[in-house]
N, C-alpha and C positions, 0 to 999 in steps of 0.2 A: 693471309686474309681468310683462307678456307678454315684454318685452325681457329681463328677468332670467331667465325660464324658458328663453328661447332661448339665452342665454349659457351657462346650466348644461347644457343639452342639447348645445351645441357643445363644451363642455369635456369632457363625458362621452364624446362621440363621439371626440374627439382622444385621450383616455386609452385608450379601447378599441382605437383604431388603433395607438397606441404599444405597447400590450400584445401585440397580434397580431404586430407587427413584431419585437418582442423574442422572442416565442415562436418565430417563424419562423427568426430568427437562431440560436436555441438548437438547434432541430431540424436546421438546416443544418449547424451546427458538429458535432453528434453524427454526422451522416451523413458529413461530411468525415473525422472521426477514424476511422470505421468503414472507409472506403475506404483511408486510409493504413495502418491496421492490417492490412487484408487483403493489401496489397501488400508489407508489410515483416515480417510475423511470422516468416518463415523466416530472417531475418537474425540472430536472437538465438541466441547460443550456449548451451551447457549449463554448469551450475555444479556445485558440490560435491554438492548434494542431489538433482539431477534423476533420476539413475539409481535411487537408493534409493526415491524417491517413485513412480517408475514401477512398481517391484516391489510397493510397497504397494497401488497401484491394482489390479494384477493379483490380488493376494491378496484384496482386497475383492470383486472380481468373483467369485472362486472361493467366497468366503464365502456370497454371496447365491445363486449358481447351484447350489451344493451343498446348498441348504436348511439352511445353517448347520452342516453336518457338517465342512467344512474351516475350522478356526478359527485357521489360522496368522496371519491378519491381526490377531488379538486379542493377539498377543505379539511382533509383528514389530519388531525393534530397540526404539526408543522412540516410533515413529510412531503406535502405537496410543493414545498419550496425546493425540494430536491427532486432530481430525476428518479424514476422508479424502474428503470430498465432491468436492473438486476432482480428486483422483487417480482416483476412481471414474468421474466424468463423462468425464474425458479418456481413460481406458482404453476406455470404451464408445464414445466418439466416434471413436476410432481404428479401430474395426471397420467404420465406415460412411463415413468421409470418405477422399478419395484422397490422404492424406498419411501419412507414417510416424508412429510413436507420439510422438516428441519434437517434431516439427513440429506435431502435433495439440495437444500440451500447450501450445505457444506460442499457437496459435489460440484454444484454449479460454480461456487466461488473458486474451487480448485481449478476447474476448467478455464475460467476467465484468467486466473493467475498464471496458468501455463501459457495461455495466449500472450499475456504480457511478457513472459520470459522469451517467447518466440520473437515478439516484436523488438525486444531489447537486443536480441542476437542480431536481427536484421539491421537495427540502428548501428550497432557497433561495427558490423561488417561494412556498412555503407560508409561510415566515417573513417575507419582505419584498416579495413580489410579483414580476412578470415581470423587472424590472430586477435584483433581487437574485438571481433564478434564473439569468439569463444570466451575470452577473458571477461567481457561484459556479462555474458550469460552465466558464467561460473560465479562471478562476484554477486550477482543478484540472487541466484539460486541459493547461495550460502549466506544471504542476508536475512537474519531472523525477523527483522522488522517487516520485510516484504513477504517472506514465506509464511510467517504466522498469520498475518492479516489477510492473506489471499483466501484462507479458509473461513474466516470468522467475520469479516467486515463487509457489510452490504453496501457501504458508500465509498470508503477510501480505497479498498482493494480494487474494485472495478474502475474507480477514477484513475488509479495509477496506470491501468492498462489502456484506457481510452486516451489518457494524456500522452502516453508513449506512442500510440497509434497516430495521433495528431502530429506529434513531433516527427515521426517518420515521414509523413506527407510533406511537412514543411522542409525537411532536409532534402528530400527528393526534388522538391520544387526549386530550391536554390542550386542544387546540383545541375539542374537543367536550364538555369537562367541564361539568357532572357526568354527562353521558350518553356512551355510546359505541356507535357503530353496528357491526353485524356485520363489515363490511369492515375497519374499523379494528382490531377485536379479532383478526381473522384475520391481518392484517398484522403486528401485534405478536407474535403467536404464531409465525408463520413466521420473522420477522426475528430474534427472540431465539433461537429454536431453531437457526437456521442460524449465528448468531454464536457461541453457546456450543459448538455442534457443530463449528465450524471451529477455534477455539482457546478454551480454558477462560477466557481473558481476556475472552471475551464476557460474562462476569458483570458487567463494568463497565456494560453496558447496563441491568442491574437497578438499579445505583446511580444511573444517569442518570435513571431513572424514580422511584426511591424518594425521593430528597431533594426533588424538586419536589412529590411527593405530600404530603410532610410540610408543605411550604409552603402547598399548597392548603388543607389542613386548618386551619392556623393562620390564614390569611387569611379562610377561611370562618367561623371562629368569631368573628373580629372583625366580619365583615360581617353575619351573621345569627344569631349565637348558637351555643352548643355543640350543642344538640340537633339543630337543622336541619343544621348543618355536618357532624356525624357521620353523619347520615342520608344526605346527599348523597354523602359520601365512601365510606360503606359500599356504597351502591348502585353507585357507580362501580367499586369493587373487585370486587364480585360479578360484574359484567359480564365481568370478565377471567378468570374461572375457566376457561372454555373455552380461552382463550389459553395458560394454563399447561399444560393437557393437550396442546394442539396443539404447543407449543414442545418438550415432552418427546418427542413422537412424531417431530417433525422432527429434533431433536437425535440421536435414536437411529438415524434413517435414514442420516445422514451421519457419525455417530460411534458405531458399534455397540458398541465397548468401553465407551463412556460409559453405556450402559444395561444392560450385561451384569451389573452389580451396582449396587444403588442408591447405594452410597457411592463409586463409581469417580470421578465428577467431583471429589469432595473429595480422593481420592487423587491425582488429577492436579494439583490446586492445591498439595497438599503437595509433590509431586515437583518442580514448577516453582518453588516458593518457595525451594528450595535449588539451588545450581549443580550440575548433574547430570553434568558431565564433568570431566576433569582440567583445571584452569585453564591457560591459555596467556597469552602476552603479545600485546597489540595496540597499534598506534600511535595515540595520542591526544594532540593538542596538542604534537606533537614529541617525546613521551616514550613509551617502551615500558612499558606498565603491565599487570599482571595483570588479566584481565577481571573478576575478583572484587573488584578494588580500584580500580575506576574512580571518579573524583571525583563528587560529587553534581551538579555542573553538566554532566555528560556529555551528557544529553539536551537541556537548554536550549541549550547551546553548539552542538550539532549541528543543532538546529532552526533556530537563528539563521543558520547557515552553509549549510544544505542547502535551505531554502525560498527561492524567489525573493523578492527584496526587496519587490516590490509586494504579493505575497500576504502576506508577513510583516507589513508595515505595515498593510495592510487588515485582516488577521485580528486583530491586536492592538487596532486601533481598534474593530473589531466587538465584541471582548470588553468593552471599556470601555462602548460604547454599550449592549450587552445588559445589563450589570450595572446601568447607570443605569435601564433599564427595569424590572429586577427589583425595585429599591428605590423605584420611583416609585408613589405612591398613585393616580396618575391612570391607571395601566395595569390592565387587567382581570386577574382571577385566573388565567384560562387563559393569557393572554399572558405573565404573569410566570413561570408554570411552564414555558412553552415556552422562554423565553429562558434560564432557569436550566438546563434540560436541555441546551440547546445549548452553553452555556458549560462545563458539566461534561463533556460528551462530548469537548470539545477540550482541556481542561486537567487534569481529575482524574487520568488516568493519569500525567501528567508530575509532578504534585504528589506522588502516591504513590511514584513512582520516586525523586524527590529525597529524600523522607523515609526510605524504606526502604533505598535504595542496593543493589539486587540486582546480580547479575552482568550486565554489559552488554558487548555485542560486536557486530560487523558493522554499525557505524554505527547508524542508527536505523531499520533495516528493520522491527524489531518495532513501530514506532510509525507505520507508514504509515497505519494506520486513523484517525489523528488528522487527516489531511489533508482528508477530506470535510467534517467539521464546521467545520474551520478556514476552508475556502474559503467555506462558507455564512456564517460570521461576517464574512468579507471582503465578501461580497455585501451583508450587512446594513449594513456600514459605508458602502459606496458609496451605498446608498439614503438613508442619514442625511446624507451629505455633499452629494449631488447637488443637493437643493433650495437649499442654502446657496450653492453655486456659481452656480446659476441666478439667484440674486438679484443677481449682479454683471453680468448681461447675457450676450449671445451669445458675446462674445469669451472670457469666462471659461469658458463651457461648452465652447467649441472647444478651449481650452487643456487643460481637464480631460480631454476625450476623447483628446487627443493623448498626455497623460501616461499615461492608462490603456492606450492602445494600445501605447505604447513599453514600458511595464512588462510587458505580456503578451508582446510580440514578443521581448524580450531573452532570456528562457529558452527560447523556441521556437527561436531562432537557435542558442543553445547546444546544445539537444537535437539539432538537425540536424548540427552539427559533431561531436557525441559519438556519434551513431548507430553501432551499436546498444547503446551503453553509457550511456544516459541516466541510469541510476541512480547513476552516479559523479559527477554534477553537484555543484559547489559554487558559491555565488553570489559576487558581487563583493566582499562583505565578507571572504571567504576568499581573494580573488584568483583565483577560478575554480579549475578542476582543477590548473593549474600551480602556483598559490599553495598549494593544499591538499596537493600531493604530499609535501612534506617533513614535514607535520604529521599527516596522517590517511591512512587506507586508502582506496583508490579502488575497484579491481576485486576486492573481497574474495571474490566468488563465482567468480572465475576465468573469466568468460565469454569473455575475449579468447583463451583457449587454443583455442577452436573455430576462430577465424579463423587463428590461427597454424598449426594443424594443416592447414587447407585450403591455406594458402600453401606448406607443406612438400610436400604431395601434388602441387600444381601444379608446384613446382620439380623434383621427381623425374620427373614425366611429361615436362616440357619438356626435361630433359636426358637423357631416355632411360635413367635409372638403374633397375636392378632390385635386389632384395634380395640380400644375400650368399648364396652357395650353401649350402644345407642349413639355413638358419635365416631367420626373419623379421627385418625391421629392428628394432633396439633403440633406443627413444627414452626418454631420461631426462627426467622431467617434475617441475618444481617448481610444484606447484599440484594441482588435482584431476585424477585420472587418468581416470575414466570419460568425461568429455567428449572427451578425446584418443582413447581407445579407440573411441568411437562414430564420431568424425570420420575417423580413419585406417583403421579396418577391421582384418580379421584378419591382414593381412600385416605388422602391427606389434605389438610388445609394449612395454609401458611399465614403467618402473622408476624408483625414487628414486636409484639408484646410477649415477653417470655412468661408472664404470669399465667399459670394453668396449662402451659404447653408441655408436651411430652419430651420433645427433643429440640435441640438448637443447632443450626448450621450457621457458621460465621466465617467470613473471609479473614485472611491474615492481614488485611490492610489496617491502616492507622485508626480508622473510625470504628472498628469492631473490637469490643472488649474481650479480654481473656476471661472466661467464666470460671467461677469457683464451683465446678460441678464435674462429675465423672466424664472423662474424655474417652470417647469410643474410638475415633479415628482422626487421623490427620492426613491431609493431602500434602505431600512433601515433594519438592523437586530441588535437586542440587543443594540440599541442606536447608532449604527455605520452606517454611510453612505457608501454604497457599489457602487452606481452608481447614476448619475443625468441625467435628461432629460431637455434640455433647448429649448425654442423657440427663435431662433436667427434671425428670419426674420426682415430685416431692421436694424440689429445691426452691429456695426463695431468692429469685433473681429479679431485680427491678428493671434492668434495661440491658440491651445488647450493644448499646452505643457508648463510645467514649466521646465526651463533649470536647471539641477542638479548643485548645488554649487553656484547659483546666488540668 
């Protein structure tokens, strides 16, 4: 008996030590990512939306600083339909940090992305323990779709973090069912308020909670009868009334238009349920298709090609393992609700998209918010597989660790080669970026034009060239113009018309023509041309564009 107790104590001590080591590794990984982000955030160029979002941030500051008398933010282009929390924070941060506004936006994006990584670690740890937490963190940190967008994306990056925060509150709540502690109630309110206040799609978090709630009621009725089950369920829901109030207040703070009228969130849903711009064609699977006519498999195909293979395999395995737990009678009510909520968070938006077939474009940037729960499911899968591998001995464990390390290292190496265009990553199933180039868009936000602009400036300085007398340099640009204007400065003007221009900057995407003119520079990553810089002085060029379909 005494020896048995000693063995149990020894096993418990080893488990605690392993948990401490895994937690230390997780914290160390977060610290390493923070250091890398701090050293590289200024490398990321600007895209189509950055300048407009910076204006939105300024207008939000004016709204609050004017005691709501300056209401231009409530009707600014269509951005008032989105929450502006990121733009507001970045604008305020730029007033106190020693960087310009656009560098500050990249820094704030990196900070929010790291918070999302931290929340994902806590999600994984809560669902599957220290190993699941570490694996979830490692998978997400090595996911170029998440890592790349956390620097550059003012909407979808922050939405991924706030969605994960709301999910953490939901999972905590079901872990405590049928009771809920005040910290959990507060976390749910803050997380859901931030999620909906960032994008109205945050309403999916409500469904992530609602369907497991129905499950808990049904399981409770089977376990203890109708009266007691309804009593527990009702008490649980009443505890979250303060969370609803808090969520509304937080939503209003980051999305003032959302509370300017009670029905505005519904108006936003209606607005985004229809395609709100003039449709254009984008490249998908080698075909130029209207964004309103993309096939139903658009999102599933791109998820399969944009997510690293290890994360993809682990996440899908985790979904299967979680669903097994949902339908297992040997699993507790709260645990079954947690697993269902996690699966819904990773899959429900995809299922709805496949069923409804809305307008789809810009790859799957709108679905970055699926990567944290998907990584957590990957962590859950590893905790399910690890004991089975351990049963085959130390050699099998060593092989498993090597496979995991290689699977994580592969996208990290790819991200290093693509820097700072990690968001253009495609996995080996697509043949990498080179294999994806003929079939899909890569730099759809035009980030590479910032580097192309810097190369042009360096060229002019190196050769001692000055602008023509009486006018600035004229630069024809195929791609977003604001990034070029910001990078080149007031001595340059941009135009879409190459006639009479001095230089041309063009993206490597399908809609930009290869020009018959002297090529000064190319922005190249992993053997793929992202942007080109031409000297078109004295050249006869009629257009920068390739007409789709001709």
